[in-house]
C-alpha positions in Angstrom: 240.9 64.3 -157.1 241.7 64.0 -153.5 241.6 60.1 -154.0 244.3 60.4 -157.0 246.2 62.9 -154.5 246.0 60.4 -151.5 247.1 57.5 -153.9 249.9 59.1 -155.3 251.2 61.4 -152.3 254.6 60.0 -151.8 255.0 60.2 -155.6 253.6 63.7 -156.1 256.1 64.5 -152.8 259.1 63.2 -154.9 258.5 64.7 -158.0 258.0 68.3 -156.5 261.5 68.0 -154.4 263.0 66.9 -157.7 261.5 69.8 -159.2 262.6 72.3 -156.5 266.2 70.9 -156.4 266.3 71.4 -160.0 265.3 74.9 -159.1 267.6 75.5 -156.7 270.2 73.9 -158.6 269.4 76.5 -161.6 269.3 79.7 -159.3 271.9 79.0 -157.1 274.3 77.1 -159.3 277.8 76.1 -157.2 276.5 77.5 -153.7 273.8 75.1 -154.0 276.6 72.4 -153.2 276.5 73.6 -149.6 272.9 71.1 -149.2 274.4 68.3 -150.9 275.4 66.5 -147.7 272.4 66.2 -146.4 271.1 64.7 -149.4 273.9 62.4 -149.0 273.2 61.4 -146.0 269.7 60.7 -146.9 270.6 58.4 -149.7 272.8 56.5 -147.8 270.4 55.4 -145.2 268.2 54.8 -147.8 271.0 52.4 -149.5 271.4 50.6 -146.4 267.9 49.8 -145.1 267.1 48.5 -149.1 268.7 45.3 -148.8 266.7 43.8 -145.8 263.4 46.0 -147.0 263.3 44.2 -150.1 264.4 40.7 -149.0 261.4 40.9 -146.2 259.2 42.5 -148.9 259.5 39.7 -151.3 259.4 37.0 -148.4 256.4 38.1 -146.9 254.9 38.8 -150.5 255.5 35.3 -151.2 254.3 33.8 -148.1 250.8 35.0 -148.9 250.3 34.2 -152.3 248.3 31.0 -152.6 249.1 30.6 -156.2 252.4 29.3 -157.4 251.0 30.2 -161.0 250.8 33.9 -160.1 254.5 34.0 -158.5 255.9 32.5 -161.7 254.4 35.0 -163.7 255.4 38.1 -161.3 259.0 36.5 -161.8 258.9 36.3 -165.3 257.4 39.9 -165.6 260.0 41.1 -163.3 263.2 39.3 -165.6 261.4 40.6 -168.8 261.3 44.4 -167.6 264.7 44.3 -166.3 266.2 43.1 -169.6 263.7 45.5 -171.6 264.8 48.5 -169.7 268.4 47.8 -169.4 267.9 47.3 -173.3 266.7 50.7 -173.7 269.1 52.3 -171.0 271.9 50.8 -173.4 270.7 52.4 -176.5 269.9 55.9 -175.2 273.5 55.9 -173.7 274.9 54.8 -177.8 272.6 57.0 -179.2 273.7 60.2 -177.2 277.2 59.6 -177.6 277.0 59.1 -181.0 274.5 62.3 -181.4 276.9 64.5 -179.5 279.6 63.3 -181.9 277.5 64.0 -184.8 277.4 67.6 -183.5 280.2 68.1 -181.6 283.0 65.8 -181.8 285.4 67.4 -179.4 282.6 66.4 -176.7 282.5 63.1 -177.7 285.9 63.0 -177.7 286.0 64.3 -174.1 283.3 61.6 -172.9 285.6 58.8 -174.1 288.6 60.6 -171.6 286.1 61.4 -168.8 285.1 57.8 -168.5 288.9 56.4 -168.9 289.9 59.3 -166.1 287.0 57.6 -164.1 288.7 54.3 -164.1 291.7 55.5 -163.0 291.0 58.0 -160.4 289.0 55.0 -158.3 292.7 53.4 -158.4 294.3 56.8 -156.7 294.8 56.3 -153.2 294.9 60.6 -153.2 291.7 62.0 -153.2 290.4 65.7 -152.2 287.7 64.8 -149.6 286.1 67.7 -148.4 284.4 68.4 -144.6 280.9 67.8 -145.8 281.7 64.4 -147.5 283.9 63.2 -144.5 280.9 64.0 -142.2 278.9 61.9 -144.5 281.1 59.3 -144.5 281.3 59.1 -141.0 277.5 59.0 -140.1 276.5 56.5 -142.6 277.6 53.9 -145.1 275.8 53.3 -148.1 276.1 49.5 -148.2 274.2 47.3 -145.8 277.2 45.1 -145.7 279.6 48.3 -144.2 277.9 48.3 -141.1 279.7 44.9 -140.7 282.9 47.0 -140.5 284.9 47.9 -137.7 285.9 51.3 -139.9 282.7 52.5 -139.8 281.9 52.8 -135.7 280.5 56.3 -135.5 277.6 55.1 -138.2 277.3 51.5 -136.4 276.6 54.3 -133.0 274.0 55.9 -135.2 272.8 52.3 -136.1 272.5 51.7 -132.8 270.6 54.5 -131.5 268.4 53.7 -134.6 268.0 50.2 -133.4 267.5 51.6 -129.8 264.7 53.7 -131.2 262.9 50.6 -132.6 263.5 48.8 -129.3 261.7 51.4 -127.2 258.8 51.6 -129.7 258.5 47.6 -129.6 258.4 47.9 -125.9 256.1 50.6 -125.3 253.8 48.4 -127.5 253.7 45.6 -125.1 253.8 47.1 -122.1 250.5 48.9 -122.5 249.0 45.3 -122.7 251.3 44.2 -119.7 250.1 46.9 -117.6 246.5 46.7 -118.3 246.5 43.4 -117.7 248.5 44.4 -114.2 251.5 41.9 -115.3 253.9 44.6 -115.2 256.6 42.7 -113.2 257.5 40.4 -116.0 259.7 42.4 -117.5 262.0 43.0 -114.3 261.7 38.8 -114.1 263.0 38.1 -117.7 265.4 40.8 -117.4 267.0 39.0 -114.4 266.7 35.4 -116.3 268.2 37.2 -119.0 271.3 38.1 -116.8 271.7 34.5 -116.1 271.9 33.5 -119.9 274.3 36.4 -120.6 277.0 34.7 -118.0 276.3 31.3 -119.0 277.1 32.9 -122.5 280.1 34.8 -121.3 281.5 31.9 -119.7 281.3 29.4 -122.7 282.6 32.3 -124.8 279.1 31.9 -126.9 277.0 34.3 -129.0 275.1 36.2 -126.1 271.8 36.6 -128.5 271.7 33.1 -129.4 272.0 32.3 -125.9 269.3 35.0 -124.3 266.4 34.9 -126.6 265.7 31.3 -126.5 266.7 30.6 -122.0 264.5 33.8 -121.7 261.8 32.4 -123.8 261.2 29.5 -122.4 260.9 31.4 -118.8 258.4 33.5 -120.2 256.5 30.2 -121.2 257.1 28.7 -117.5 256.1 31.9 -116.0 252.8 32.0 -117.8 252.5 28.3 -117.7 252.6 27.6 -113.4 250.7 31.2 -112.8 247.8 29.9 -114.8 247.3 26.8 -112.6 245.3 27.0 -109.5 246.6 29.0 -106.3 249.5 30.5 -108.4 250.0 33.8 -107.7 251.5 35.6 -111.0 253.7 38.0 -108.7 255.3 35.1 -106.8 255.9 32.9 -110.0 258.1 36.2 -111.5 259.6 36.5 -107.7 260.7 32.9 -107.6 262.0 32.2 -111.4 263.8 35.8 -111.3 266.0 35.4 -107.7 266.4 32.0 -108.6 268.3 33.3 -112.2 269.7 36.1 -111.1 271.3 33.9 -107.8 272.5 31.2 -110.6 274.0 34.0 -112.6 276.2 35.7 -110.1 277.5 32.3 -109.3 278.7 31.9 -112.7 280.5 34.9 -113.0 281.7 35.0 -109.8 283.2 31.3 -110.3 284.6 32.6 -113.8 285.5 36.4 -114.6 284.2 38.1 -112.1 282.1 41.2 -112.5 284.1 42.4 -115.7 282.8 45.7 -117.7 281.1 43.0 -120.2 279.0 42.2 -117.0 278.9 45.3 -116.1 277.6 46.7 -119.2 274.8 43.9 -119.1 273.5 45.1 -116.1 273.1 48.7 -116.5 272.9 49.0 -120.4 275.6 51.0 -122.7 274.8 51.4 -126.1 278.2 51.9 -127.0 278.6 48.3 -126.0 275.7 47.2 -128.8 278.0 45.2 -131.4 276.9 45.1 -135.1 275.0 41.8 -134.5 273.0 43.2 -132.0 272.5 46.1 -133.9 270.7 44.0 -136.9 269.5 41.3 -134.6 267.7 44.0 -132.9 266.1 45.5 -136.0 265.2 42.9 -137.7 263.6 41.5 -134.6 261.9 45.0 -134.1 260.4 45.0 -137.3 259.1 41.3 -137.1 257.3 42.1 -133.8 255.8 45.4 -135.0 254.3 43.8 -137.8 253.0 41.3 -135.6 251.2 43.4 -132.7 249.7 45.1 -135.8 248.6 42.2 -137.9 247.0 40.6 -134.1 245.9 44.3 -132.7 242.5 43.6 -132.4 242.3 40.1 -130.8 245.3 41.5 -128.6 242.7 44.3 -127.7 239.9 42.1 -126.7 242.0 39.8 -124.8 243.8 42.9 -122.7 240.1 44.0 -121.2 238.1 40.4 -121.1 239.6 37.5 -121.9 235.9 35.5 -121.1 234.6 37.4 -123.8 237.4 36.7 -126.0 236.8 32.9 -125.6 233.0 33.3 -126.3 233.7 34.9 -129.6 235.7 32.2 -130.8 239.5 33.3 -130.0 242.0 31.1 -129.0 243.2 32.8 -125.6 245.8 31.1 -124.8 247.8 31.0 -128.1 247.4 34.6 -127.8 248.7 34.8 -124.1 252.0 32.7 -125.5 252.3 35.1 -128.0 252.2 38.0 -125.8 254.9 36.5 -123.5 257.1 35.6 -126.7 257.1 39.3 -127.6 257.6 40.1 -124.1 260.7 38.0 -123.5 262.0 39.2 -127.1 261.9 42.6 -126.6 263.4 42.0 -122.9 266.6 40.4 -124.6 266.9 43.0 -127.3 266.7 46.0 -124.8 269.4 44.6 -122.2 272.3 45.7 -123.7 270.6 49.1 -123.6 269.1 49.3 -120.6 270.7 46.7 -118.5 269.1 43.6 -116.9 268.2 45.6 -113.8 266.6 48.5 -115.5 265.0 46.6 -118.3 261.4 46.6 -116.9 261.4 50.2 -116.7 261.4 50.8 -121.1 258.0 48.3 -120.6 256.2 49.8 -117.7 257.0 53.8 -117.6 255.8 55.0 -121.1 252.4 52.6 -120.6 251.8 54.1 -117.1 252.7 57.7 -118.4 250.2 57.3 -121.1 247.8 56.0 -119.1 247.5 59.4 -117.3 246.9 61.4 -119.6 244.2 59.2 -121.8 241.7 56.2 -121.3 241.4 55.5 -124.5 243.3 52.0 -125.4 243.9 53.4 -129.1 245.2 56.8 -127.9 247.2 54.9 -125.1 249.6 52.9 -127.3 250.2 55.9 -129.5 251.3 57.9 -126.4 253.2 55.3 -125.3 255.4 54.8 -128.2 255.8 58.7 -128.4 256.5 58.8 -124.8 259.4 55.7 -125.3 261.1 57.2 -128.4 261.4 61.0 -126.9 262.3 59.5 -123.6 264.7 57.6 -125.0 266.5 60.1 -127.1 266.8 62.6 -124.1 268.2 59.8 -122.2 270.5 58.9 -124.8 271.8 62.8 -124.8 272.1 62.9 -121.0 273.9 59.6 -121.1 277.0 61.0 -123.5 277.1 64.6 -122.7 277.2 63.9 -118.5 278.7 60.8 -119.1 276.4 58.6 -117.4 275.4 54.7 -117.6 272.8 55.1 -120.4 270.0 52.9 -118.7 270.0 55.1 -115.6 269.6 58.2 -117.6 266.4 56.9 -119.6 264.7 55.9 -116.3 265.8 59.4 -114.7 263.9 61.1 -118.0 261.0 58.4 -117.2 260.8 59.7 -113.9 260.3 63.7 -114.7 258.2 62.8 -117.4 255.8 60.5 -114.9 255.9 64.2 -112.5 255.0 66.2 -115.4 252.2 63.5 -116.3 250.5 63.6 -113.0 251.0 67.7 -112.7 249.3 67.8 -116.0 246.5 65.4 -115.0 245.7 67.6 -111.9 245.5 70.8 -113.9 243.4 68.9 -116.3 240.8 68.0 -113.3 
């Protein structure tokens, strides 16, 4: 029984929710429509994510299939099921209409009239929209493609906040590894490389993400290669690359347009400055990074604590070092819009440091780091909005308060 409940937990919750909703509607009738905005918001968010979710699910499933014949069988089954269910739906519709006409001809005519009026109502410009419906339309959209429209600016803002939470999640995951490997300043160094890349993109009017991502990834690989050589220090390498990149970015910015509002947003962060393309790219890459981290979790754990033992176990340490650099570079680029190039390292370092003060377990440290990162991000966003302060600085302020609280808690616990 327990196994059955655990396997069909989501389905059971869905069915129970439907039954509860039906009971509430039956008892309270028209008064129950007060709750409809909550359902509309949930459905709209579900409809927005369903397209990329289905795409990613299908592509990852197909990539894991070893036999093409199995894929062919699955596709044929899908087509047959779709055709049969569509046919059943049509037959049920015709049968229901015919039955209603036999029992009560007036109801049959009402259904026909209702369908005709529905078509004409969609063409009408004058529609009564309640406050609740307007709120739902402002906060969410019911199609992924509508996020690309400037008319849905508040929905874009909500998506940007969700995107920020996803980036905070990724930064916390990679931050634990970087802090434990004493490689914390890599985020700051790559942030200044990102500033140079963004300055270059603004000068030549190129897509910022398309320019920043490859340049920051290359810089992270260069830092890793130089630091692996004998006599080369990681901190020295980061300092050299970051200062050179910062100087390059300042020169380019000064020669071209100067420090305008776009450059200011990139330096100190602003959620409102995130474009729709930034949001879409950030969410997709965040999902991929989380999946990558989960897939290689055990190997990353071994490399974090003992690279020599990992080599003895047959793990390609160099590959995973480059993987860590890749994930770090992408997280830095994704977080630059939100935190700013000067403060992006705080998004990576602070959650891990706070979590380390509260636990000694790697697994618990990862979980705590993620929770701390997301909670601090939300509080930082609220402070930034109500006090009209830069987003990055507000989030860092919350991190500092959290670190002080963690220190006090540790002393009390001891």
